C-alpha positions in Angstrom: -100.4 -75.0 -64.4 -104.2 -75.1 -64.9 -105.0 -76.2 -61.3 -107.3 -73.2 -60.7 -105.1 -70.8 -58.9 -105.9 -67.8 -61.1 -109.6 -68.7 -61.1 -109.5 -68.7 -57.3 -107.9 -65.3 -57.3 -110.6 -63.9 -59.6 -113.2 -65.2 -57.2 -111.5 -63.4 -54.3 -111.7 -60.1 -56.2 -115.3 -60.6 -57.1 -114.6 -60.6 -60.9 -115.8 -64.2 -61.0 -118.6 -65.7 -58.9 -118.0 -68.9 -56.9 -120.0 -71.9 -58.2 -121.0 -73.0 -54.6 -120.7 -71.7 -51.1 -119.8 -68.2 -50.2 -116.7 -66.0 -50.2 -116.4 -63.0 -47.8 -114.1 -59.9 -47.9 -114.2 -57.9 -44.6 -115.6 -54.4 -44.8 -113.3 -51.4 -45.4 -110.7 -53.7 -47.0 -108.9 -52.2 -50.0 -108.3 -55.0 -52.5 -105.5 -54.6 -55.1 -105.3 -57.2 -57.9 -102.5 -57.9 -60.4 -103.6 -60.1 -63.2 -101.2 -62.2 -65.4 -102.1 -60.3 -68.5 -100.4 -56.9 -69.3 -102.2 -53.6 -69.2 -102.1 -51.9 -72.6 -103.8 -49.0 -74.4 -102.8 -46.3 -71.8 -101.8 -43.0 -73.3 -100.1 -41.9 -70.0 -96.4 -41.8 -69.4 -94.8 -44.4 -67.1 -94.8 -41.8 -64.2 -98.4 -40.7 -64.8 -99.6 -44.3 -65.0 -97.7 -45.4 -61.9 -99.4 -42.7 -59.8 -102.8 -42.8 -61.5 -104.4 -44.8 -58.6 -102.9 -42.8 -55.7 -106.5 -41.6 -55.1 -106.0 -39.8 -51.8 -103.0 -37.9 -53.2 -104.7 -37.0 -56.5 -107.8 -35.7 -54.5 -105.5 -33.7 -52.2 -103.8 -32.1 -55.3 -107.2 -31.3 -56.7 -108.1 -29.6 -53.5 -104.9 -27.6 -53.5 -105.5 -26.4 -57.1 -109.1 -25.4 -56.1 -107.8 -23.5 -53.1 -105.2 -21.6 -55.1 -107.9 -20.7 -57.7 -110.1 -19.5 -54.9 -107.3 -17.3 -53.5 -106.7 -15.7 -57.0 -110.5 -15.1 -57.2 -110.5 -13.3 -53.9 -112.7 -16.0 -52.1 -112.9 -15.1 -48.4 -112.9 -18.9 -47.5 -109.7 -19.5 -49.5 -107.5 -19.6 -46.5 -109.6 -22.3 -44.8 -109.8 -24.3 -48.0 -106.0 -24.1 -48.4 -105.4 -25.3 -44.8 -107.7 -28.3 -45.3 -106.0 -29.0 -48.7 -102.6 -28.9 -47.1 -103.6 -31.2 -44.3 -105.1 -33.7 -46.9 -101.9 -33.4 -48.9 -99.7 -34.2 -46.0 -102.0 -37.0 -44.8 -101.8 -38.6 -48.3 -98.0 -38.6 -48.2 -97.6 -35.8 -50.6 -94.3 -34.5 -49.4 -92.6 -37.9 -49.9 -94.8 -39.2 -52.8 -92.2 -38.4 -55.5 -89.5 -40.3 -53.7 -91.9 -43.2 -53.1 -92.9 -43.4 -56.8 -89.2 -43.2 -57.9 -88.2 -46.0 -55.4 -90.9 -48.3 -56.8 -90.1 -47.6 -60.5 -86.4 -47.9 -60.0 -86.9 -51.1 -57.9 -88.8 -52.6 -60.8 -86.0 -51.8 -63.2 -87.1 -48.5 -64.9 -84.4 -46.0 -65.6 -85.0 -42.3 -64.9 -85.0 -41.4 -68.6 -87.8 -43.9 -69.1 -90.2 -42.3 -66.6 -91.6 -39.9 -69.1 -91.9 -42.3 -72.1 -95.5 -43.3 -73.1 -96.6 -46.7 -71.8 -97.4 -47.6 -75.4 -93.7 -47.7 -76.3 -93.0 -50.6 -74.0 -93.4 -54.3 -74.6 -96.1 -56.4 -72.8 -93.6 -57.5 -70.2 -92.6 -53.9 -69.3 -96.3 -52.9 -69.3 -96.8 -55.6 -66.6 -94.1 -53.9 -64.6 -96.0 -50.6 -64.9 -99.2 -52.3 -63.8 -97.3 -53.8 -60.8 -95.9 -50.3 -59.9 -99.4 -48.8 -60.1 -100.8 -51.5 -57.8 -98.0 -51.1 -55.2 -98.6 -47.3 -55.2 -102.4 -47.7 -55.1 -104.5 -47.7 -52.0 -104.1 -51.4 -51.2 -100.3 -51.4 -51.9 -99.7 -48.3 -49.8 -101.8 -49.6 -46.9 -99.8 -52.9 -47.1 -96.5 -51.1 -47.4 -97.3 -48.8 -44.5 -98.0 -51.7 -42.2 -101.6 -50.6 -41.5 -104.7 -52.8 -41.7 -107.1 -52.8 -44.6 -104.7 -53.6 -47.5 -105.2 -56.9 -49.3 -102.8 -57.5 -52.3 -103.7 -60.3 -54.7 -100.6 -60.9 -57.0 -101.0 -63.4 -59.8 -97.5 -64.3 -61.1 -95.9 -60.9 -60.3 -92.4 -62.0 -61.2 -93.1 -63.3 -64.7 -91.5 -60.3 -66.4 -89.0 -59.3 -63.8 -85.3 -60.0 -63.8 -83.3 -61.2 -60.7 -82.7 -57.7 -59.4 -86.3 -56.7 -59.6 -87.5 -60.0 -58.1 -85.1 -59.4 -55.2 -86.4 -55.9 -54.7 -90.1 -57.1 -54.8 -89.4 -59.8 -52.3 -87.8 -57.3 -49.9 -90.7 -54.9 -50.5 -93.4 -57.5 -49.7 -91.5 -59.0 -46.8 -91.1 -55.5 -45.2 -94.7 -54.6 -45.7 -97.1 -55.3 -42.8 -100.2 -55.9 -45.0 -101.9 -59.1 -46.1 -101.1 -60.5 -49.5 -102.0 -63.6 -51.6 -99.4 -64.5 -54.2 -99.6 -67.0 -57.0 -96.1 -67.8 -58.2 -93.7 -70.5 -59.4 -90.7 -68.4 -58.3 -89.4 -70.3 -55.3 -87.0 -67.5 -54.3 -89.9 -65.0 -54.0 -92.0 -67.6 -52.1 -89.1 -68.2 -49.7 -88.5 -64.5 -49.2 -92.0 -63.1 -48.9 -94.4 -65.8 -47.7 -95.3 -66.9 -44.1 -97.9 -69.4 -45.2 -98.2 -71.8 -48.2 -101.5 -73.1 -49.7 -101.0 -75.9 -52.2 -103.7 -76.6 -54.8 -103.6 -80.4 -55.2 -106.2 -83.1 -55.8 -108.8 -80.3 -56.4 -108.4 -79.2 -52.8 -106.5 -76.6 -50.8 -103.8 -77.8 -48.5 -102.5 -75.3 -45.9 -99.0 -75.1 -44.4 -97.4 -72.6 -42.1 -93.8 -71.5 -42.8 -91.6 -70.7 -45.8 -91.5 -72.6 -49.1 -88.7 -74.8 -47.9 -90.7 -75.7 -44.7 -93.7 -76.4 -46.9 -91.8 -79.0 -48.9 -90.6 -80.6 -45.6 -94.0 -80.5 -44.0 -95.7 -81.9 -47.1 -93.4 -84.9 -47.1 -94.0 -85.5 -43.4 -97.8 -85.1 -43.8 -97.9 -87.4 -46.8 -95.9 -90.1 -44.9 -98.2 -89.9 -41.9 -101.3 -90.1 -44.0 -100.0 -93.0 -46.1 -99.0 -94.8 -42.9 -102.5 -94.2 -41.4 -104.2 -95.3 -44.6 -102.1 -98.5 -44.7 -102.8 -99.3 -41.1 -106.5 -98.9 -41.6 -106.4 -101.1 -44.7 -104.5 -103.8 -42.8 -107.0 -103.7 -40.0 -110.0 -103.9 -42.4 -108.3 -106.9 -44.1 -107.7 -108.6 -40.8 -111.4 -108.1 -39.8 -112.6 -109.2 -43.2 -110.5 -112.4 -42.9 -112.3 -113.3 -39.7 -115.8 -112.6 -41.3 -114.8 -114.7 -44.3 -113.6 -117.5 -42.2 -116.3 -117.7 -39.4 -119.3 -115.8 -40.9 -121.1 -119.1 -41.8 -120.6 -120.7 -38.3 -123.6 -120.2 -36.0 -121.3 -120.1 -32.9 -119.3 -117.2 -34.4 -122.2 -115.4 -36.2 -122.5 -112.7 -33.5 -118.8 -112.0 -33.5 -118.7 -111.9 -37.3 -121.6 -109.4 -37.3 -119.8 -107.2 -34.9 -116.7 -107.2 -37.0 -118.8 -106.3 -40.1 -120.1 -103.2 -38.3 -116.6 -102.3 -37.3 -115.4 -102.7 -40.9 -118.2 -100.3 -42.1 -117.2 -97.8 -39.4 -113.5 -98.0 -40.4 -114.4 -97.5 -44.1 -116.5 -94.4 -43.2 -113.6 -93.0 -41.2 -110.9 -94.1 -43.6 -108.0 -91.6 -44.1 -107.9 -90.5 -47.7 -104.5 -91.2 -49.2 -103.0 -87.9 -50.5 -103.2 -87.1 -54.2 -99.8 -87.8 -55.9 -97.6 -84.7 -55.7 -95.2 -83.3 -58.2 -91.7 -84.3 -57.1 -90.3 -81.1 -58.6 -92.5 -78.7 -56.7 -96.1 -78.0 -55.6 -99.2 -79.3 -57.2 -100.4 -82.6 -58.7 -98.1 -85.1 -60.3 -98.5 -84.8 -64.0 -96.7 -86.5 -66.8 -95.2 -83.9 -69.0 -92.7 -84.7 -71.8 -91.0 -82.6 -74.5 -88.6 -83.6 -77.3 -87.3 -81.1 -79.8 -86.8 -82.2 -83.4 -83.3 -83.0 -84.5 -81.3 -80.0 -85.5 -80.8 -79.9 -89.3 -77.2 -79.5 -90.6 -76.1 -75.9 -91.2 -73.0 -73.8 -91.7 -70.6 -73.6 -88.7 -71.0 -69.8 -88.4 -74.8 -69.8 -87.9 -75.3 -66.1 -87.1 -72.8 -63.2 -87.4 -73.3 -59.6 -86.3 -70.8 -57.0 -87.4 -70.8 -53.4 -86.0 -74.4 -53.9 -85.1 -76.6 -51.2 -83.4 -80.1 -51.8 -82.1 -82.7 -49.6 -80.4 -86.4 -49.2 -79.6 -88.5 -48.5 -82.6 -86.9 -46.9 -85.7 -83.8 -44.6 -85.7 -84.6 -40.9 -86.0 -82.4 -37.8 -86.0 -80.9 -37.4 -82.6 -81.9 -40.8 -81.3 -79.4 -43.0 -79.5 -79.3 -46.8 -79.9 -79.5 -49.1 -76.9 -76.5 -51.0 -78.2 -73.8 -50.1 -80.7 -70.5 -51.6 -82.0 -71.9 -55.1 -81.4 -69.6 -57.8 -82.9 -70.0 -61.6 -82.2 -70.6 -64.9 -84.0 -73.0 -67.7 -82.9 -71.5 -71.0 -84.0 -73.2 -74.4 -84.4 -73.5 -76.2 -81.0 -72.7 -73.1 -78.9 -74.8 -72.4 -75.8 -74.8 -68.7 -75.1 -76.3 -67.2 -71.9 -77.2 -63.5 -72.3 -76.7 -61.6 -69.0 -77.2 -57.9 -68.3 -79.2 -55.4 -66.3 -82.8 -54.4 -67.0 -83.3 -52.2 -70.0 -79.8 -52.8 -71.3 -81.2 -54.1 -74.6 -81.0 -57.9 -74.2 -84.5 -58.6 -75.6 -84.1 -56.1 -78.4 -80.8 -57.7 -79.4 -82.4 -61.2 -79.4 -85.3 -59.8 -81.6 -82.7 -58.4 -84.0 -80.9 -61.7 -84.1 -84.2 -63.5 -84.9 -84.8 -61.0 -87.8 -88.0 -59.7 -86.1 -86.6 -56.1 -86.1 -83.9 -54.6 -88.3 -80.6 -53.4 -87.0 -80.2 -49.6 -86.8 -76.8 -50.1 -88.5 -74.3 -52.8 -89.1 -74.7 -56.3 -90.6 -76.5 -59.5 -89.7 -75.5 -62.5 -91.6 -77.3 -65.9 -91.5 -75.3 -69.0 -92.4 -76.3 -71.5 -95.1 -79.0 -73.9 -93.9 -79.7 -72.0 -90.7 -83.3 -72.2 -89.4 -84.1 -70.0 -86.4 -86.8 -70.6 -83.8 -87.6 -67.7 -81.4 -89.4 -68.2 -78.1 -90.1 -65.1 -76.1 -91.6 -64.2 -72.7 -94.4 -62.3 -74.5 -95.2 -65.1 -77.0 -98.0 -66.6 -74.8 -99.6 -63.2 -74.5 -99.6 -62.7 -78.3 -101.4 -65.9 -79.1 -104.8 -65.6 -81.0 -107.3 -65.9 -78.1 -110.2 -66.9 -80.4 -108.4 -69.9 -81.9 -108.5 -73.4 -80.4 -105.2 -74.6 -79.1 -105.0 -77.5 -81.5 -105.8 -75.2 -84.5 -103.1 -72.8 -83.6 -100.4 -75.4 -83.2 -101.4 -77.0 -86.4 -101.3 -73.7 -88.3 -97.8 -72.8 -87.0 -96.4 -76.3 -87.6 -97.7 -76.5 -91.2 -96.1 -73.2 -92.2 -92.7 -75.0 -91.9 -93.9 -78.5 -92.7 -97.1 -78.8 -94.9 -97.2 -82.6 -94.3 -97.6 -82.1 -90.5 -100.6 -84.2 -89.3 -103.2 -83.2 -86.7 -102.3 -86.4 -84.8 -98.7 -85.1 -84.3 -100.0 -81.8 -83.1 -102.4 -83.5 -80.6 -99.4 -85.6 -79.4 -97.3 -82.4 -78.8 -100.1 -80.8 -76.8 -100.8 -84.0 -74.9 -97.1 -84.4 -74.0 -97.3 -81.0 -72.3 -100.4 -81.9 -70.4 -103.1 -80.4 -72.7 -104.9 -83.6 -73.5 -108.3 -84.6 -74.9 -110.9 -81.7 -74.7 -108.2 -79.3 -73.4 -106.6 -79.2 -76.8 -109.9 -78.1 -78.3 -110.5 -75.2 -75.9 -110.0 -71.6 -77.1 -106.7 -70.2 -76.1 -108.4 -67.2 -74.4 -109.9 -69.5 -71.6 -106.6 -71.1 -70.7 -104.4 -70.0 -67.8 -101.2 -68.2 -68.3 -99.2 -71.4 -67.8 -101.4 -73.3 -70.2 -101.0 -70.6 -72.9 -97.2 -70.9 -72.5 -97.5 -74.7 -73.1 -99.5 -74.1 -76.3 -96.7 -71.8 -77.5 -94.2 -74.4 -76.5 -96.0 -77.2 -78.3 -95.9 -75.2 -81.6 -92.3 -74.3 -80.9 -91.4 -78.0 -80.4 -92.8 -79.1 -83.8 -90.7 -76.9 -85.9 -87.2 -78.2 -86.7 -84.4 -75.6 -86.3 -80.7 -75.4 -85.6 -80.6 -72.1 -83.7 -82.9 -71.5 -80.7 -83.3 -67.9 -79.4 -85.0 -68.0 -76.0 -86.1 -64.8 -74.1 -87.2 -65.8 -70.6 -88.6 -69.1 -71.8 -89.3 -70.3 -68.2 -91.8 -67.6 -67.5 -95.4 -68.8 -66.7 -94.2 -72.5 -66.5 -94.5 -74.6 -63.4 -91.6 -76.6 -62.0 -92.5 -79.8 -63.8 -92.7 -78.2 -67.2 -89.4 -76.2 -66.7 -87.7 -79.5 -65.9 -88.8 -81.2 -69.1 -87.9 -78.0 -71.1 -84.4 -78.0 -69.7 -84.1 -81.7 -70.4 -85.1 -81.2 -74.0 -82.6 -78.3 -74.3 -79.8 -80.3 -72.9 -80.4 -82.9 -75.7 -80.6 -80.3 -78.4 -77.5 -80.3 -80.7 -78.0 -76.9 -82.3 -77.0 -73.5 -81.1 -78.9 -71.8 -78.2 -78.9 -68.2 -77.2 -80.9 -67.6 -74.0 -81.9 -64.8 -71.8 -83.1 -65.8 -68.3 -83.3 -64.4 -64.8 -83.8 -67.9 -63.3 -80.4 -69.1 -62.0 -81.5 -72.8 -61.9 -82.7 -72.6 -65.6 -79.4 -70.8 -66.5 -77.3 -73.5 -64.9 -79.3 -76.3 -66.6 -78.4 -74.9 -70.0 -74.7 -75.9 -69.6 -73.6 -72.6 -71.2 -70.4 -72.6 -73.2 -70.3 -68.8 -73.5 -71.6 -65.6 -71.8 -72.8 -62.7 -73.8 -72.6 -59.7 -71.4 -75.0 -56.8 -72.5 -74.2 -53.7 -70.6 -73.3 -50.0 -70.9 -74.4 -49.8 -74.5 -72.4 -52.7 -75.8 -72.3 -56.5 -75.9 -69.3 -58.8 -75.4 -69.1 -62.5 -75.9 -66.7 -64.5 -73.7 -66.0 -68.2 -72.9 -67.8 -69.3 -69.8 -65.3 -70.4 -67.1 -66.5 -72.2 -64.0 -69.9 -72.4 -62.5 -72.4 -69.5 -62.4 -72.9 -67.7 -59.1 -75.3 -65.1 -57.7 -72.7 -62.4 -58.7 -73.3 -63.2 -62.4 -76.9 -62.0 -62.0 -76.0 -58.8 -60.1 -75.2 -56.4 -62.9 -73.1 -53.5 -61.6 -72.3 -50.7 -64.1 -68.7 -50.7 -65.3 -69.0 -47.0 -65.9 -69.5 -44.6 -63.0 -73.0 -43.2 -62.9 -73.3 -39.4 -63.6 -73.2 -37.2 -60.6 -76.6 -35.7 -59.7 -76.8 -32.0 -60.1 -76.9 -29.9 -57.0 -80.0 -28.5 -55.4 -81.9 -29.3 -52.3 -84.4 -31.6 -54.1 -81.6 -33.6 -55.6 -79.8 -34.0 -52.3 -83.0 -35.0 -50.4 -84.0 -37.4 -53.2 -80.5 -39.0 -53.2 -80.2 -39.6 -49.5 -83.7 -40.2 -48.0 -85.1 -43.7 -47.8 -88.8 -44.4 -48.3 -90.5 -46.4 -45.6 -93.0 -47.7 -48.1 -90.5 -48.9 -50.7 -87.2 -50.3 -49.3 -84.4 -50.2 -51.9 -80.8 -51.3 -52.0 -79.7 -47.8 -53.0 -80.8 -44.3 -52.1 -83.6 -43.1 -54.5 -82.6 -40.5 -57.0 -84.5 -37.2 -57.1 -87.8 -37.6 -59.0 -87.5 -36.4 -62.6 -90.7 -34.5 -62.7 -92.3 -32.9 -59.6 -96.0 -33.5 -59.2 -98.4 -30.8 -57.8 -96.8 -29.4 -54.7 -98.5 -27.6 -51.8 -98.9 -23.8 -52.1 -96.5 -21.5 -50.4 -96.9 -21.5 -46.6 -97.6 -25.2 -46.4 -94.6 -25.7 -44.2 -95.5 -22.9 -41.7 -94.4 -19.3 -41.5 -91.1 -18.8 -43.4 -91.0 -22.6 -44.1 -89.1 -23.1 -40.7 -89.6 -26.4 -38.8 -90.4 -26.3 -35.1 -88.1 -28.3 -32.8 -90.2 -28.2 -29.5 -93.7 -29.1 -28.4 -96.0 -26.7 -26.6 -97.2 -27.7 -23.1 -100.6 -28.6 -24.6 -99.0 -30.7 -27.3 -96.8 -32.5 -24.7 -99.9 -33.6 -22.8 -101.6 -34.7 -26.0 -98.4 -36.6 -27.0 -98.4 -38.5 -23.6 -102.1 -39.2 -23.9 -101.9 -40.5 -27.4 -99.1 -42.9 -26.5 -101.3 -44.5 -23.7 -104.4 -44.6 -25.9 -102.4 -46.3 -28.8 -101.1 -48.9 -26.4 -104.6 -49.7 -25.2 -106.1 -49.8 -28.7 -103.2 -51.9 -29.9 -103.9 -54.6 -27.3 -107.6 -54.5 -28.2 -106.8 -54.9 -31.9 -104.6 -57.9 -31.2 -107.4 -59.6 -29.2 -110.0 -58.8 -31.9 -107.6 -60.1 -34.7 -107.2 -63.4 -32.8 -111.0 -63.6 -32.4 -111.6 -62.9 -36.1 -109.1 -65.6 -37.0 -110.8 -68.1 -34.7 -114.3 -67.2 -36.1 -113.0 -67.5 -39.7 -112.5 -71.2 -39.3 -116.1 -71.8 -38.1 -119.5 -71.3 -39.5 -120.8 -68.4 -37.4 -120.8 -65.8 -40.2 -122.9 -63.2 -38.3 -120.4 -63.2 -35.4 -117.5 -63.0 -37.9 -119.0 -60.1 -39.7 -119.7 -58.2 -36.4 -116.1 -58.8 -35.2 -114.7 -57.8 -38.6 -116.6 -54.5 -38.5 -115.4 -53.8 -34.9 -111.8 -54.6 -36.0 -112.0 -52.3 -39.0 -113.3 -49.4 -36.9 -110.7 -50.0 -34.2 -107.9 -50.0 -36.9 -109.3 -46.7 -38.3 -109.2 -45.2 -34.8 -105.6 -46.5 -34.2 -104.4 -45.2 -37.6 -105.8 -41.7 -37.0 -104.2 -41.5 -33.6 -100.9 -42.8 -35.0 -100.8 -40.2 -37.7 -101.2 -37.4 -35.1 -98.6 -39.1 -32.8 -96.1 -39.3 -35.6 -96.5 -35.6 -36.3 -95.8 -34.8 -32.7 -93.0 -37.3 -32.4 -91.2 -35.7 -35.4 -91.5 -32.2 -33.8 -90.2 -33.6 -30.5 -87.3 -35.2 -32.3 -88.2 -38.8 -31.1 -88.2 -40.1 -34.7 
């Protein structure tokens, strides 16, 4: 955390200038950027926001509307306008766009009934999912997903608010895409699934590795061993030569030899191999000392929290509204470690908020035992920090609410133990990275004594070293813990005694038997899903698979159709041809040959651009990049036409 990863990303987007040197983005590259912070303030629905940056599709729909208006107005050029609009609509993926949007939204955990809810009704974590969906459906995302050139996705901690199912889907989506992407993430599963290269930020430098995350750890260990061996060998040789100089430098007969060895020593020092900066044993990055110790849990009643016939939901109950969960009955006892599992949107976070007393139950009872003191740490806590306050001031303010005698020195120590030392503690929260903000929230959390910990995705934003010390502190904690997490390693480290399964509108507490497995994080509905209603649209939506967005299950029919092409878009009578004309057959053969030639040229140019990128000939690099971009455009336009003909011919 705080090594400069997000700052580097912002430089790549042009949001922030580099302090020295230059950074280039090739011409005609569509850059898509996902920041760590959620997008809020949108008045759109989830569906509208997700498709709001599908610029080519939106423009084609506008053209269709104008063409239809022209037809109603009796415009003689309306037919020509309609034909151009229909071509643009098809080229923009209009016929399959609804399925594509549905696949992305469902892949990221949204239910169909949530598609038409306003974005403002969702928490910061869910708004991040909306922002991610919008990015993947935008120009850069669609170019990347389509396998074409020109799409560059910059994803800063994309998994922070995703559960295991959504992370798995995102990993498959990114792996299947043919585009270029740069990902900042502490999620090892995503890095293993989606990445072909790893760049480690360590010792204020970038260290590049080829291969998966596992290969990176192996290569780094080998590289460090080699560098340390070389550095030691050079040090030994310098010491040997220096010994000769010290011994014989004053003797006239050995003066010439001593002088030669002095020159050799200077040369060795100039060429000395730099010993690698100490790495974090737990994962990538610099070795940093991070510690965390939670205050001793005060004594309290054995039954710390009791919920009887509880019902919870989003917002406040209104006539006709249905709660997320109802008939909830369980007791949290002192010393229990309860792991909360369930699918996206089942109501886990809402239930935890109700347990904390942050929101009221819709119905039922919540009882808090004598002497119970609750601390609540949520995935959105870091986002809700006051950005204008200094980190130290915030921690001190929070700690003194519970303990007026808390000293500034103790607050400094808490921040320092989590790596925010010296001037870092005095910086405004707004300038800190996402991981550093999470550490500020964690420092305040660690200073307040409690006997019930409620954790909602507490490992989000934290690097491997900080997660390790957090789990260590939790293992020593003697109070009750109720935790939601999508991180299997974090879940295993909690040593859970019970599982609270939240699913199908209810919550059931059971003893944990045996070790956790991947199946515990794959939440299959116990009730059969409702059958989709008939109709051609429903059938197509339920069976067809989107090339842009791979998904484990067939996509359901989109809940709300977007603007569709006017009648006649599919040809006379809507019938689909099954044969090519003689002229089209010749065109089909010619396109196949041309695409093969252009593909070979593209591969050569890509290799040339990669070679030039490592040198200093920027003019040659720019020239070759422009040539490559033009060549890719030519290839894509021919490929689109080839696909049209191939589909008619029945070859695809």
